[in-house]
C-alpha positions in Angstrom: 10.0 24.3 25.4 8.7 21.8 28.4 6.2 18.9 28.4 3.4 21.1 29.8 4.2 24.2 27.0 4.0 21.4 23.9 0.7 20.0 25.4 -0.8 23.2 25.1 0.7 24.2 21.9 -0.6 20.8 20.1 -3.6 20.8 21.7 -4.6 24.6 20.5 -3.1 23.7 16.7 -5.6 20.6 16.9 -8.5 23.3 17.8 -9.8 21.1 20.9 -10.3 23.1 24.2 -9.0 20.8 27.6 -12.3 18.8 28.1 -12.2 17.7 24.5 -8.5 16.5 25.0 -9.3 15.2 28.2 -12.2 12.8 27.0 -9.8 11.4 24.3 -7.5 10.5 26.9 -10.0 9.6 29.5 -8.7 11.8 31.9 -10.8 14.7 33.6 -10.4 18.2 32.4 -8.6 19.5 35.9 -5.9 16.6 35.0 -5.3 18.0 31.7 -4.8 21.5 33.4 -2.6 20.8 35.7 -0.3 19.0 33.2 -0.4 22.2 31.3 0.5 24.2 34.1 3.3 21.7 35.1 1.5 20.9 38.5 1.7 17.0 37.6 3.2 14.5 34.5 0.8 12.5 32.7 2.1 8.7 32.9 3.8 7.1 30.4 0.3 5.6 28.8 -1.3 8.8 28.7 2.1 10.3 27.0 1.7 7.9 24.5 -1.8 8.5 23.4 -1.2 12.1 23.3 2.1 10.9 20.5 -0.7 9.6 18.6 -2.6 12.0 18.6 -1.3 14.6 18.1 0.8 13.2 15.5 4.3 13.7 17.3 6.8 11.3 18.5 7.7 10.4 22.4 10.8 12.0 22.2 9.2 15.1 21.1 7.3 15.2 23.9 9.6 14.2 26.8 12.8 16.3 25.3 12.9 19.6 26.4 15.7 20.7 23.5 13.8 18.7 20.6 11.9 21.3 18.4 8.1 20.4 16.6 8.5 17.2 14.1 6.0 17.6 11.3 5.4 13.9 11.2 2.7 11.6 12.0 2.2 8.8 14.8 2.7 6.5 11.9 5.5 7.4 10.5 7.3 7.6 13.8 6.5 4.6 14.9 8.7 3.1 11.8 11.8 4.4 13.1 11.5 2.0 15.8 10.2 -0.6 13.6 12.0 -3.7 13.8 14.1 -4.5 10.1 11.6 -6.1 7.3 12.1 -10.2 7.2 13.8 -11.1 4.3 12.1 -13.9 2.4 14.1 -16.0 -0.1 13.5 -17.7 -3.3 13.4 -21.1 -1.0 11.4 -19.6 1.4 9.2 -18.5 -1.4 9.2 -21.6 -2.9 8.0 -23.6 0.5 5.3 -21.1 0.8 3.6 -21.8 -3.3 4.0 -25.3 -2.5 2.3 -25.2 0.8 0.0 -23.3 -0.4 -0.8 -25.9 -3.6 -0.8 -29.3 -1.7 -2.9 -27.4 1.0 -5.8 -26.1 -1.7 -6.2 -29.5 -2.3 -7.0 -30.5 0.9 -8.8 -27.8 2.0 -11.3 -27.6 -1.6 -11.6 -31.7 -0.9 -13.0 -30.8 3.0 -15.2 -28.7 1.3 -16.2 -30.9 -0.9 -17.2 -33.5 1.6 -19.1 -31.2 3.8 -21.3 -30.3 0.6 -21.7 -34.1 -0.1 -22.5 -35.2 3.5 -25.9 -35.3 2.9 -26.5 -36.9 -0.1 -26.9 -40.7 1.2 -29.4 -39.2 4.3 -31.3 -38.0 1.0 -31.4 -40.9 -0.9 -32.2 -43.3 1.3 -35.0 -41.6 3.1 -36.3 -41.0 -0.4 -35.8 -44.8 -1.1 -37.3 -45.9 2.3 -40.3 -43.9 1.4 -40.6 -44.9 -2.1 -40.6 -48.3 -1.3 -37.8 -48.7 -3.7 -35.7 -50.9 -1.2 -37.2 -52.7 1.6 -35.1 -50.6 4.4 -37.4 -48.6 6.6 -36.8 -44.9 7.1 -35.4 -44.7 10.4 -32.8 -47.4 9.2 -32.2 -45.3 6.4 -32.0 -42.2 8.9 -29.4 -43.8 10.7 -27.4 -44.9 7.8 -27.6 -41.5 6.4 -26.9 -39.8 9.7 -24.1 -41.7 10.5 -22.5 -41.1 6.7 -23.1 -37.2 7.3 -21.3 -37.4 10.4 -18.7 -39.2 9.2 -17.6 -37.0 6.7 -18.1 -33.6 8.3 -15.9 -35.4 10.7 -12.9 -35.9 8.4 -13.6 -32.4 6.6 -13.1 -30.8 10.2 -10.0 -33.0 10.6 -8.4 -31.7 7.3 -9.0 -28.2 8.1 -7.6 -28.4 11.4 -4.5 -30.2 10.2 -3.9 -28.0 7.2 -4.5 -25.1 9.5 -2.0 -26.3 12.1 0.3 -27.2 9.5 0.7 -24.1 7.7 0.7 -21.9 11.1 4.7 -21.4 10.9 3.8 -19.8 7.7 1.1 -17.2 8.6 3.3 -14.8 9.0 3.6 -14.3 5.1 -0.2 -13.2 5.2 -0.2 -11.1 8.6 3.2 -9.7 8.8 5.5 -6.9 6.1 8.2 -8.4 4.4 11.0 -7.8 2.1 12.0 -10.6 -0.7 15.6 -10.6 -1.7 16.5 -9.5 -5.4 14.7 -11.5 -8.2 12.2 -13.7 -6.2 9.2 -10.7 -7.1 10.2 -11.0 -10.6 9.9 -14.9 -10.5 6.7 -15.2 -8.8 5.2 -12.5 -10.6 6.1 -15.1 -13.7 4.4 -18.1 -11.9 1.7 -16.0 -11.0 1.2 -14.6 -15.2 1.4 -18.0 -16.2 -1.2 -19.4 -13.6 -3.5 -16.6 -14.3 -5.3 -19.0 -17.8 -5.9 -21.5 -15.5 -7.2 -19.6 -12.6 -9.6 -17.6 -14.8 -10.5 -21.1 -17.2 -11.1 -22.6 -13.3 -13.1 -19.7 -12.2 -15.1 -20.1 -14.9 -15.9 -23.3 -15.2 -16.4 -23.6 -11.3 -18.8 -20.8 -11.2 -20.6 -22.6 -14.4 -20.7 -25.7 -12.3 -22.5 -24.2 -9.6 -25.2 -22.6 -12.0 -26.3 -25.4 -13.7 -25.9 -27.6 -10.7 -30.0 -26.9 -10.5 -30.8 -28.4 -13.6 -31.8 -31.4 -12.4 -33.9 -30.1 -9.7 -35.7 -27.8 -12.5 -36.5 -30.9 -14.4 -37.3 -33.2 -11.7 -39.8 -30.6 -10.3 -41.1 -29.8 -13.7 -42.0 -33.3 -14.5 -43.4 -34.2 -11.0 -41.3 -36.7 -10.1 -41.5 -39.3 -7.8 -40.1 -38.6 -4.4 -37.2 -40.9 -5.2 -36.4 -39.0 -8.5 -36.5 -36.1 -6.5 -33.9 -37.0 -3.6 -31.4 -38.4 -7.0 -31.7 -34.4 -8.3 -30.9 -33.0 -5.0 -28.0 -35.4 -4.8 -27.0 -34.9 -8.2 -27.3 -31.0 -7.6 -25.3 -31.2 -4.3 -22.4 -33.5 -6.5 -22.2 -31.3 -9.2 -21.7 -28.1 -7.1 -19.2 -29.9 -4.7 -17.4 -30.5 -8.1 -17.6 -26.5 -8.8 -16.8 -25.4 -5.3 -13.7 -27.5 -5.2 -12.6 -26.2 -8.7 -13.2 -22.3 -7.1 -11.4 -23.2 -3.8 -8.4 -24.9 -5.7 -7.6 -22.1 -7.9 -8.5 -19.4 -5.5 -6.3 -20.4 -3.1 -3.3 -21.1 -5.4 -4.1 -17.5 -6.8 -3.9 -16.2 -3.1 -0.8 -17.4 -2.3 1.0 -15.6 -5.8 -1.1 -12.4 -4.1 0.7 -12.9 -0.3 4.3 -13.2 -1.9 3.8 -10.0 -4.0 1.7 -8.3 -1.7 -1.3 -7.1 -3.8 -4.8 -7.6 -3.4 -5.6 -8.1 0.1 -2.4 -8.7 1.1 -0.4 -5.0 0.5 1.7 -3.4 2.9 -0.9 -0.7 3.6 -3.4 -3.4 4.6 -0.6 -4.9 6.7 0.0 -1.8 8.9 -3.6 -0.9 9.2 -4.2 -4.0 10.8 -1.3 -4.2 12.9 -2.1 -0.6 13.9 -5.9 -1.4 14.6 -4.5 -4.3 16.6 -2.3 -2.2 18.8 -4.5 0.7 19.0 -7.4 -1.3 19.7 -5.8 -3.6 22.2 -5.7 -0.4 24.8 -8.6 -0.4 27.7 -8.6 3.2 27.2 -12.1 3.4 25.5 -11.7 7.1 24.3 -9.3 6.3 22.4 -10.9 3.2 21.5 -13.7 5.6 20.0 -11.4 7.7 18.2 -9.3 5.0 16.5 -13.1 3.5 15.3 -14.0 6.4 14.4 -11.0 7.2 12.0 -11.2 3.5 10.8 -14.8 3.9 9.8 -13.8 6.8 7.8 -11.5 4.6 6.0 -14.0 2.2 5.4 -16.7 4.5 3.8 -14.0 5.4 1.6 -13.3 2.2 0.4 -16.5 1.5 0.0 -16.8 4.8 -2.4 -14.6 3.5 -4.0 -15.8 0.1 -4.9 -18.7 1.6 -5.4 -17.5 3.0 -8.6 -17.3 -0.2 -10.4 -20.5 -1.2 -9.3 -22.3 -0.7 -12.8 -20.4 -2.6 -14.5 -20.5 -5.5 -12.2 -24.4 -5.4 -12.6 -24.3 -5.5 -16.2 -22.1 -8.5 -16.1 -24.7 -10.2 -13.9 -27.6 -9.4 -15.4 -25.7 -10.6 -18.5 -25.4 -13.9 -16.9 -28.6 -14.3 -15.6 -30.4 -13.5 -19.1 -28.2 -16.3 -20.5 -28.5 -18.7 -18.0 -32.2 -18.1 -18.2 -32.0 -18.8 -22.1 -30.3 -22.0 -21.5 -32.7 -23.5 -19.1 -35.7 -22.5 -21.4 -33.8 -24.7 -24.2 -33.6 -27.4 -21.8 -37.0 -27.2 -20.8 -38.5 -26.6 -24.1 
């Protein structure tokens, strides 16, 4: 069977007219008609597109002696894929140590961004209430300098950390295989870290909730601007501690998931992203639209799966809200 016959057969299998196939390939109907009548031969780009659309390999389309294959485009590309990289125990330990140390840097930098406006708020409220003999303009200058200095330092930490870990970013983006025993040891480390993660997450969330208490108390007592400013500063301080904890334990937990290829780092997720990058990178708009439609369908399916567990999460949030309200009521009373 020659290429022209194969194009005709695969088109009819999918129930497409010549015009529908032409729209997906970004060509005219006449071009498809010429291909099917052997009056012209499609270029390599169109053959690659048809290989994906029909779910067959390019070898099947180009080689007359090959018979039809019941394979998908994704499976056909796997046979030509490069061997997966091997991750040794040394690589795994290096990655975990880098993430553990990096979690401190990222957490501290995030806290610095949250804490940056504290001095500005406190100094301005002091100047307004005349607590210290400092003009509002001078207080604003000192506060802004402190704010910009903290943000600049935090950005520097973010950038240096990002550059230092760039040589290992393939762990999060590419599929890999671990040597014998590596996954088991990483699994043990993850299981032993699980209580720390749960405790750190719980404490971090509680601190973020309780951070608003100083401002509520100051507002209910109709305190002066100075004390209101201090309450806002205390809010930001407690919030910075809570977020710091959440970022630290979250990054460490994520490092274990990355090596075990679980959670957001499964092989399926990575392959979908790579396939999307390759497919959407083409200049053919019709092909881009077809791929976007396919990923939209997958997204709808994922949303439906997440919505199944939504009632339980709602009940949990309602329980936490009630407990927090009772706690605030007891404090205010």
